[in-house]
Short mmCIF file of the C-alpha atoms (twelve columns), coordinates in Angstrom:
data_MODEL
# 
_entry.id   MODEL 
# 
loop_
_atom_site.group_PDB 
_atom_site.id 
_atom_site.type_symbol 
_atom_site.label_atom_id 
_atom_site.label_alt_id 
_atom_site.label_comp_id 
_atom_site.label_asym_id 
_atom_site.label_seq_id 
_atom_site.Cartn_x 
_atom_site.Cartn_y 
_atom_site.Cartn_z 
_atom_site.pdbx_PDB_model_num 
ATOM 1  C CA . MET A 1  -68.238 -54.431 78.057 1 
ATOM 2  C CA . SER A 2  -71.032 -54.260 75.523 1 
ATOM 3  C CA . ALA A 3  -73.986 -56.640 75.871 1 
ATOM 4  C CA . ALA A 4  -73.003 -57.603 71.995 1 
ATOM 5  C CA . ALA A 5  -69.519 -58.324 73.152 1 
ATOM 6  C CA . GLU A 6  -70.638 -60.202 76.236 1 
ATOM 7  C CA . GLU A 7  -72.760 -62.667 73.855 1 
ATOM 8  C CA . VAL A 8  -69.534 -63.769 72.063 1 
ATOM 9  C CA . SER A 9  -68.523 -66.760 74.186 1 
ATOM 10 C CA . GLY A 10 -66.183 -69.230 72.762 1 
ATOM 11 C CA . ASP A 11 -64.536 -68.652 69.377 1 
ATOM 12 C CA . VAL A 12 -64.468 -65.019 68.599 1 
ATOM 13 C CA . GLY A 13 -62.373 -65.671 65.501 1 
ATOM 14 C CA . ALA A 14 -65.487 -67.538 64.134 1 
ATOM 15 C CA . TYR A 15 -67.664 -64.830 65.149 1 
ATOM 16 C CA . VAL A 16 -65.651 -62.136 63.464 1 
ATOM 17 C CA . ALA A 17 -65.558 -64.149 60.285 1 
ATOM 18 C CA . GLU A 18 -69.403 -64.727 60.414 1 
ATOM 19 C CA . VAL A 19 -69.937 -60.761 61.084 1 
ATOM 20 C CA . CYS A 20 -67.438 -60.069 58.002 1 
ATOM 21 C CA . ALA A 21 -69.238 -62.763 55.820 1 
ATOM 22 C CA . LEU A 22 -72.627 -60.839 56.522 1 
ATOM 23 C CA . ALA A 23 -70.815 -57.384 55.855 1 
ATOM 24 C CA . ARG A 24 -69.724 -58.602 52.463 1 
ATOM 25 C CA . GLY A 25 -73.095 -59.917 51.373 1 
ATOM 26 C CA . ALA A 26 -74.889 -56.734 52.428 1 
ATOM 27 C CA . ALA A 27 -72.166 -54.954 50.453 1 
ATOM 28 C CA . ARG A 28 -72.754 -57.034 47.192 1 
ATOM 29 C CA . ALA A 29 -76.491 -56.406 47.506 1 
ATOM 30 C CA . MET A 30 -76.088 -52.606 48.248 1 
ATOM 31 C CA . ALA A 31 -73.955 -52.573 45.023 1 
ATOM 32 C CA . ARG A 32 -76.575 -53.971 43.102 1 
ATOM 33 C CA . SER A 33 -79.273 -51.585 44.398 1 
ATOM 34 C CA . ALA A 34 -80.280 -48.248 42.907 1 
ATOM 35 C CA . THR A 35 -78.607 -45.149 43.870 1 
ATOM 36 C CA . ALA A 36 -81.800 -43.874 45.579 1 
ATOM 37 C CA . ALA A 37 -82.013 -47.234 47.748 1 
ATOM 38 C CA . ARG A 38 -78.455 -46.805 48.574 1 
ATOM 39 C CA . ASN A 39 -78.784 -43.209 49.723 1 
ATOM 40 C CA . ALA A 40 -81.910 -44.098 51.787 1 
ATOM 41 C CA . ALA A 41 -80.154 -46.963 53.566 1 
ATOM 42 C CA . LEU A 42 -77.189 -44.655 54.316 1 
ATOM 43 C CA . GLU A 43 -79.495 -41.913 55.635 1 
ATOM 44 C CA . HIS A 44 -81.354 -44.518 57.851 1 
ATOM 45 C CA . THR A 45 -78.035 -45.705 59.153 1 
ATOM 46 C CA . ALA A 46 -76.830 -42.197 59.789 1 
ATOM 47 C CA . ALA A 47 -80.096 -41.532 61.623 1 
ATOM 48 C CA . ALA A 48 -79.974 -44.552 63.727 1 
ATOM 49 C CA . LEU A 49 -76.236 -43.667 65.031 1 
ATOM 50 C CA . ASP A 50 -77.401 -40.162 65.475 1 
ATOM 51 C CA . ALA A 51 -80.294 -41.294 67.648 1 
ATOM 52 C CA . GLU A 52 -78.152 -43.652 69.656 1 
ATOM 53 C CA . ARG A 53 -75.007 -41.272 69.874 1 
ATOM 54 C CA . GLY A 54 -75.355 -40.926 73.973 1 
ATOM 55 C CA . ALA A 55 -75.897 -44.718 74.201 1 
ATOM 56 C CA . LEU A 56 -73.007 -45.642 71.908 1 
ATOM 57 C CA . ARG A 57 -70.646 -43.168 73.677 1 
ATOM 58 C CA . ARG A 58 -71.497 -44.794 77.173 1 
ATOM 59 C CA . ALA A 59 -70.926 -48.124 75.894 1 
ATOM 60 C CA . ASN A 60 -67.620 -47.065 74.230 1 
ATOM 61 C CA . GLU A 61 -66.735 -45.476 77.712 1 
ATOM 62 C CA . ALA A 62 -67.628 -48.588 79.398 1 
ATOM 63 C CA . ASP A 63 -65.340 -50.753 77.233 1 
ATOM 64 C CA . LEU A 64 -62.316 -48.433 77.557 1 
ATOM 65 C CA . GLU A 65 -62.641 -48.472 81.514 1 
ATOM 66 C CA . ALA A 66 -62.804 -52.228 81.240 1 
ATOM 67 C CA . GLY A 67 -60.045 -52.486 78.984 1 
ATOM 68 C CA . ALA A 68 -56.339 -51.384 79.125 1 
ATOM 69 C CA . PRO A 69 -54.738 -49.572 82.118 1 
ATOM 70 C CA . ARG A 70 -55.225 -45.704 81.694 1 
ATOM 71 C CA . ALA A 71 -51.508 -45.034 81.017 1 
ATOM 72 C CA . SER A 72 -51.505 -47.258 78.002 1 
ATOM 73 C CA . ARG A 73 -54.715 -45.597 76.454 1 
ATOM 74 C CA . PRO A 74 -54.498 -43.197 73.482 1 
ATOM 75 C CA . PRO A 75 -55.690 -39.672 74.234 1 
ATOM 76 C CA . ARG A 76 -59.495 -39.444 73.555 1 
ATOM 77 C CA . SER A 77 -61.005 -36.612 71.644 1 
ATOM 78 C CA . THR A 78 -62.529 -33.831 73.451 1 
ATOM 79 C CA . GLY A 79 -64.769 -32.277 70.764 1 
ATOM 80 C CA . SER A 80 -68.318 -33.675 70.059 1 
ATOM 81 C CA . SER A 81 -68.096 -33.299 66.270 1 
ATOM 82 C CA . SER A 82 -70.520 -34.850 64.223 1 
ATOM 83 C CA . PRO A 83 -69.575 -35.839 60.554 1 
ATOM 84 C CA . THR A 84 -71.816 -33.834 57.966 1 
ATOM 85 C CA . ARG A 85 -73.814 -35.607 55.463 1 
ATOM 86 C CA . ALA A 86 -73.788 -34.300 51.965 1 
ATOM 87 C CA . SER A 87 -77.300 -33.609 50.914 1 
ATOM 88 C CA . THR A 88 -78.761 -35.648 47.875 1 
ATOM 89 C CA . PRO A 89 -79.459 -33.434 44.998 1 
# 
């Protein structure tokens, strides 16, 4: 289980509702921002995800191992494709 998931003790529904409310607020702020600011934020997010790709993959594997029995798991992707990002004009 990931560290973030371990920190959620108690009402998981309330935690999810809070995270969703924060995401909606962030989406509204992004919608009001200038295109250049949105693009910069998305590029920063993509770079952070790229930098943590290995750690994210390991955490996901650990979560899968801790979860459902192997027979009930959907097949995993075997490729290591990364999404391409469109360059900004």
